[in-house]
PDB file of the backbone (N, CA, C, O) and the ligand in Angstrom, with CONECT records:
HET     ZN  A 101       1
ATOM      1  N   MET A   1      98.403 100.550  73.728  1.00  0.00           N
ATOM      2  CA  MET A   1      98.131 100.626  75.161  1.00  0.00           C
ATOM      3  C   MET A   1      96.733 100.075  75.459  1.00  0.00           C
ATOM      4  O   MET A   1      95.759 100.352  74.758  1.00  0.00           O
ATOM      5  N   TYR A   2      96.685  99.297  76.515  1.00  0.00           N
ATOM      6  CA  TYR A   2      95.401  98.713  76.871  1.00  0.00           C
ATOM      7  C   TYR A   2      95.069  99.059  78.321  1.00  0.00           C
ATOM      8  O   TYR A   2      95.933  99.461  79.100  1.00  0.00           O
ATOM      9  N   VAL A   3      93.822  98.894  78.649  1.00  0.00           N
ATOM     10  CA  VAL A   3      93.387  99.198  80.004  1.00  0.00           C
ATOM     11  C   VAL A   3      92.566  98.031  80.538  1.00  0.00           C
ATOM     12  O   VAL A   3      91.664  97.527  79.869  1.00  0.00           O
ATOM     13  N   CYS A   4      92.895  97.617  81.746  1.00  0.00           N
ATOM     14  CA  CYS A   4      92.131  96.544  82.381  1.00  0.00           C
ATOM     15  C   CYS A   4      90.757  97.073  82.778  1.00  0.00           C
ATOM     16  O   CYS A   4      90.627  98.153  83.354  1.00  0.00           O
ATOM     17  N   GLU A   5      89.758  96.297  82.461  1.00  0.00           N
ATOM     18  CA  GLU A   5      88.406  96.750  82.782  1.00  0.00           C
ATOM     19  C   GLU A   5      88.103  96.594  84.263  1.00  0.00           C
ATOM     20  O   GLU A   5      87.163  97.203  84.774  1.00  0.00           O
ATOM     21  N   ASN A   6      88.876  95.800  84.939  1.00  0.00           N
ATOM     22  CA  ASN A   6      88.614  95.543  86.350  1.00  0.00           C
ATOM     23  C   ASN A   6      89.315  96.555  87.242  1.00  0.00           C
ATOM     24  O   ASN A   6      88.670  97.241  88.035  1.00  0.00           O
ATOM     25  N   CYS A   7      90.630  96.649  87.115  1.00  0.00           N
ATOM     26  CA  CYS A   7      91.369  97.522  88.025  1.00  0.00           C
ATOM     27  C   CYS A   7      91.746  98.837  87.354  1.00  0.00           C
ATOM     28  O   CYS A   7      92.187  99.774  88.020  1.00  0.00           O
ATOM     29  N   GLY A   8      91.574  98.906  86.048  1.00  0.00           N
ATOM     30  CA  GLY A   8      91.806 100.168  85.365  1.00  0.00           C
ATOM     31  C   GLY A   8      93.272 100.494  85.144  1.00  0.00           C
ATOM     32  O   GLY A   8      93.619 101.623  84.797  1.00  0.00           O
ATOM     33  N   LYS A   9      94.132  99.501  85.347  1.00  0.00           N
ATOM     34  CA  LYS A   9      95.559  99.764  85.138  1.00  0.00           C
ATOM     35  C   LYS A   9      95.901  99.655  83.667  1.00  0.00           C
ATOM     36  O   LYS A   9      95.257  98.940  82.900  1.00  0.00           O
ATOM     37  N   LYS A  10      96.926 100.382  83.306  1.00  0.00           N
ATOM     38  CA  LYS A  10      97.334 100.364  81.914  1.00  0.00           C
ATOM     39  C   LYS A  10      98.311  99.238  81.657  1.00  0.00           C
ATOM     40  O   LYS A  10      99.206  98.970  82.459  1.00  0.00           O
ATOM     41  N   ILE A  11      98.126  98.590  80.536  1.00  0.00           N
ATOM     42  CA  ILE A  11      98.984  97.469  80.170  1.00  0.00           C
ATOM     43  C   ILE A  11      99.579  97.769  78.806  1.00  0.00           C
ATOM     44  O   ILE A  11      98.869  98.052  77.841  1.00  0.00           O
ATOM     45  N   GLU A  12     100.889  97.700  78.757  1.00  0.00           N
ATOM     46  CA  GLU A  12     101.544  98.075  77.508  1.00  0.00           C
ATOM     47  C   GLU A  12     101.666  96.911  76.533  1.00  0.00           C
ATOM     48  O   GLU A  12     101.329  97.015  75.353  1.00  0.00           O
ATOM     49  N   LYS A  13     102.165  95.790  77.076  1.00  0.00           N
ATOM     50  CA  LYS A  13     102.411  94.672  76.165  1.00  0.00           C
ATOM     51  C   LYS A  13     101.371  93.583  76.361  1.00  0.00           C
ATOM     52  O   LYS A  13     101.048  93.181  77.479  1.00  0.00           O
ATOM     53  N   ILE A  14     100.872  93.133  75.246  1.00  0.00           N
ATOM     54  CA  ILE A  14      99.897  92.055  75.304  1.00  0.00           C
ATOM     55  C   ILE A  14     100.235  91.048  74.221  1.00  0.00           C
ATOM     56  O   ILE A  14     100.457  91.394  73.060  1.00  0.00           O
ATOM     57  N   ASP A  15     100.267  89.786  74.640  1.00  0.00           N
ATOM     58  CA  ASP A  15     100.522  88.741  73.659  1.00  0.00           C
ATOM     59  C   ASP A  15      99.206  88.076  73.293  1.00  0.00           C
ATOM     60  O   ASP A  15      98.173  88.735  73.182  1.00  0.00           O
ATOM     61  N   LYS A  16      99.256  86.790  73.112  1.00  0.00           N
ATOM     62  CA  LYS A  16      98.027  86.091  72.757  1.00  0.00           C
ATOM     63  C   LYS A  16      97.085  86.006  73.943  1.00  0.00           C
ATOM     64  O   LYS A  16      95.866  86.087  73.792  1.00  0.00           O
ATOM     65  N   PHE A  17      97.661  85.843  75.122  1.00  0.00           N
ATOM     66  CA  PHE A  17      96.821  85.731  76.302  1.00  0.00           C
ATOM     67  C   PHE A  17      96.593  87.115  76.888  1.00  0.00           C
ATOM     68  O   PHE A  17      97.489  87.751  77.442  1.00  0.00           O
ATOM     69  N   ILE A  18      95.403  87.529  76.745  1.00  0.00           N
ATOM     70  CA  ILE A  18      95.106  88.869  77.238  1.00  0.00           C
ATOM     71  C   ILE A  18      94.579  88.765  78.654  1.00  0.00           C
ATOM     72  O   ILE A  18      93.398  88.511  78.888  1.00  0.00           O
ATOM     73  N   THR A  19      95.489  88.968  79.590  1.00  0.00           N
ATOM     74  CA  THR A  19      95.080  88.993  80.984  1.00  0.00           C
ATOM     75  C   THR A  19      95.812  90.128  81.683  1.00  0.00           C
ATOM     76  O   THR A  19      96.944  90.467  81.339  1.00  0.00           O
ATOM     77  N   CYS A  20      95.158  90.690  82.647  1.00  0.00           N
ATOM     78  CA  CYS A  20      95.774  91.774  83.386  1.00  0.00           C
ATOM     79  C   CYS A  20      96.866  91.213  84.296  1.00  0.00           C
ATOM     80  O   CYS A  20      96.602  90.302  85.081  1.00  0.00           O
ATOM     81  N   PRO A  21      98.068  91.733  84.204  1.00  0.00           N
ATOM     82  CA  PRO A  21      99.158  91.252  85.064  1.00  0.00           C
ATOM     83  C   PRO A  21      98.988  91.685  86.514  1.00  0.00           C
ATOM     84  O   PRO A  21      99.697  91.193  87.393  1.00  0.00           O
ATOM     85  N   TYR A  22      98.084  92.572  86.768  1.00  0.00           N
ATOM     86  CA  TYR A  22      97.919  93.079  88.130  1.00  0.00           C
ATOM     87  C   TYR A  22      96.848  92.309  88.884  1.00  0.00           C
ATOM     88  O   TYR A  22      97.042  91.930  90.039  1.00  0.00           O
ATOM     89  N   CYS A  23      95.726  92.080  88.231  1.00  0.00           N
ATOM     90  CA  CYS A  23      94.627  91.427  88.945  1.00  0.00           C
ATOM     91  C   CYS A  23      94.191  90.132  88.270  1.00  0.00           C
ATOM     92  O   CYS A  23      93.373  89.392  88.817  1.00  0.00           O
ATOM     93  N   GLY A  24      94.733  89.855  87.086  1.00  0.00           N
ATOM     94  CA  GLY A  24      94.389  88.603  86.427  1.00  0.00           C
ATOM     95  C   GLY A  24      93.084  88.648  85.657  1.00  0.00           C
ATOM     96  O   GLY A  24      92.619  87.629  85.146  1.00  0.00           O
ATOM     97  N   HIS A  25      92.509  89.802  85.576  1.00  0.00           N
ATOM     98  CA  HIS A  25      91.254  89.954  84.855  1.00  0.00           C
ATOM     99  C   HIS A  25      91.470  89.698  83.368  1.00  0.00           C
ATOM    100  O   HIS A  25      92.533  89.988  82.818  1.00  0.00           O
ATOM    101  N   LYS A  26      90.452  89.156  82.741  1.00  0.00           N
ATOM    102  CA  LYS A  26      90.637  88.779  81.342  1.00  0.00           C
ATOM    103  C   LYS A  26      90.002  89.743  80.365  1.00  0.00           C
ATOM    104  O   LYS A  26      90.143  89.591  79.152  1.00  0.00           O
ATOM    105  N   ILE A  27      89.324  90.706  80.874  1.00  0.00           N
ATOM    106  CA  ILE A  27      88.697  91.658  79.963  1.00  0.00           C
ATOM    107  C   ILE A  27      89.532  92.924  79.912  1.00  0.00           C
ATOM    108  O   ILE A  27      89.597  93.704  80.861  1.00  0.00           O
ATOM    109  N   ILE A  28      90.162  93.089  78.774  1.00  0.00           N
ATOM    110  CA  ILE A  28      91.046  94.225  78.572  1.00  0.00           C
ATOM    111  C   ILE A  28      90.558  94.987  77.360  1.00  0.00           C
ATOM    112  O   ILE A  28      90.252  94.404  76.319  1.00  0.00           O
ATOM    113  N   SER A  29      90.490  96.258  77.504  1.00  0.00           N
ATOM    114  CA  SER A  29      90.000  97.044  76.375  1.00  0.00           C
ATOM    115  C   SER A  29      91.089  97.965  75.880  1.00  0.00           C
ATOM    116  O   SER A  29      91.976  98.380  76.626  1.00  0.00           O
ATOM    117  N   LYS A  30      91.000  98.267  74.630  1.00  0.00           N
ATOM    118  CA  LYS A  30      91.973  99.180  74.039  1.00  0.00           C
ATOM    119  C   LYS A  30      91.726 100.587  74.553  1.00  0.00           C
ATOM    120  O   LYS A  30      90.600 101.083  74.598  1.00  0.00           O
ATOM    121  N   GLU A  31      92.811 101.193  74.931  1.00  0.00           N
ATOM    122  CA  GLU A  31      92.676 102.577  75.365  1.00  0.00           C
ATOM    123  C   GLU A  31      92.429 103.452  74.154  1.00  0.00           C
ATOM    124  O   GLU A  31      93.120 103.359  73.140  1.00  0.00           O
ATOM    125  N   ARG A  32      91.434 104.295  74.284  1.00  0.00           N
ATOM    126  CA  ARG A  32      91.116 105.160  73.155  1.00  0.00           C
ATOM    127  C   ARG A  32      91.952 106.426  73.227  1.00  0.00           C
ATOM    128  O   ARG A  32      91.926 107.148  74.223  1.00  0.00           O
ATOM    129  N   PRO A  33      92.677 106.680  72.185  1.00  0.00           N
ATOM    130  CA  PRO A  33      93.435 107.926  72.151  1.00  0.00           C
ATOM    131  C   PRO A  33      92.464 109.095  72.048  1.00  0.00           C
ATOM    132  O   PRO A  33      91.411 108.990  71.418  1.00  0.00           O
ATOM    133  N   PRO A  34      92.822 110.182  72.659  1.00  0.00           N
ATOM    134  CA  PRO A  34      91.937 111.349  72.604  1.00  0.00           C
ATOM    135  C   PRO A  34      91.759 111.838  71.177  1.00  0.00           C
ATOM    136  O   PRO A  34      92.723 112.120  70.465  1.00  0.00           O
ATOM    137  N   VAL A  35      90.535 111.926  70.795  1.00  0.00           N
ATOM    138  CA  VAL A  35      90.239 112.325  69.421  1.00  0.00           C
ATOM    139  C   VAL A  35      90.068 113.835  69.365  1.00  0.00           C
ATOM    140  O   VAL A  35      89.270 114.428  70.092  1.00  0.00           O
ATOM    141  N   MET A  36      90.829 114.415  68.497  1.00  0.00           N
ATOM    142  CA  MET A  36      90.795 115.872  68.416  1.00  0.00           C
ATOM    143  C   MET A  36      89.864 116.371  67.311  1.00  0.00           C
ATOM    144  O   MET A  36      89.801 117.563  67.008  1.00  0.00           O
ATOM    145  N   LYS A  37      89.170 115.445  66.742  1.00  0.00           N
ATOM    146  CA  LYS A  37      88.254 115.853  65.668  1.00  0.00           C
ATOM    147  C   LYS A  37      87.059 116.604  66.227  1.00  0.00           C
ATOM    148  O   LYS A  37      86.522 116.283  67.287  1.00  0.00           O
ATOM    149  N   ARG A  38      86.686 117.568  65.505  1.00  0.00           N
ATOM    150  CA  ARG A  38      85.500 118.307  65.922  1.00  0.00           C
ATOM    151  C   ARG A  38      84.330 117.883  65.059  1.00  0.00           C
ATOM    152  O   ARG A  38      84.368 117.966  63.832  1.00  0.00           O
ATOM    153  N   VAL A  39      83.313 117.436  65.722  1.00  0.00           N
ATOM    154  CA  VAL A  39      82.143 117.003  64.971  1.00  0.00           C
ATOM    155  C   VAL A  39      80.925 117.816  65.417  1.00  0.00           C
ATOM    156  O   VAL A  39      80.619 117.937  66.603  1.00  0.00           O
ATOM    157  N   LYS A  40      80.286 118.334  64.462  1.00  0.00           N
ATOM    158  CA  LYS A  40      79.075 119.086  64.800  1.00  0.00           C
ATOM    159  C   LYS A  40      77.898 118.137  64.882  1.00  0.00           C
ATOM    160  O   LYS A  40      77.583 117.440  63.918  1.00  0.00           O
ATOM    161  N   ALA A  41      77.268 118.112  66.001  1.00  0.00           N
ATOM    162  CA  ALA A  41      76.145 117.205  66.170  1.00  0.00           C
ATOM    163  C   ALA A  41      74.873 118.002  66.403  1.00  0.00           C
ATOM    164  O   ALA A  41      74.150 117.788  67.376  1.00  0.00           O
ATOM    165  N   GLU A  42      74.630 118.890  65.522  1.00  0.00           N
ATOM    166  CA  GLU A  42      73.423 119.706  65.718  1.00  0.00           C
ATOM    167  C   GLU A  42      72.443 119.491  64.587  1.00  0.00           C
ATOM    168  O   GLU A  42      71.369 120.092  64.578  1.00  0.00           O
TER     169      GLU A  42
HETATM  170 ZN    ZN A 101      93.444  94.419  86.248  1.00  0.00          ZN2+
END
């Protein structure tokens, strides 16, 4: 799953040309799955 950096819509399928089908934006980032790891940062 990917997310358009411009309109924030989710895009499921991406081929070689990574463009947002909604707004045509070319910067698409991978959606980060929620990480359930607990890290102590103290
Ligand atoms: Zn978009």
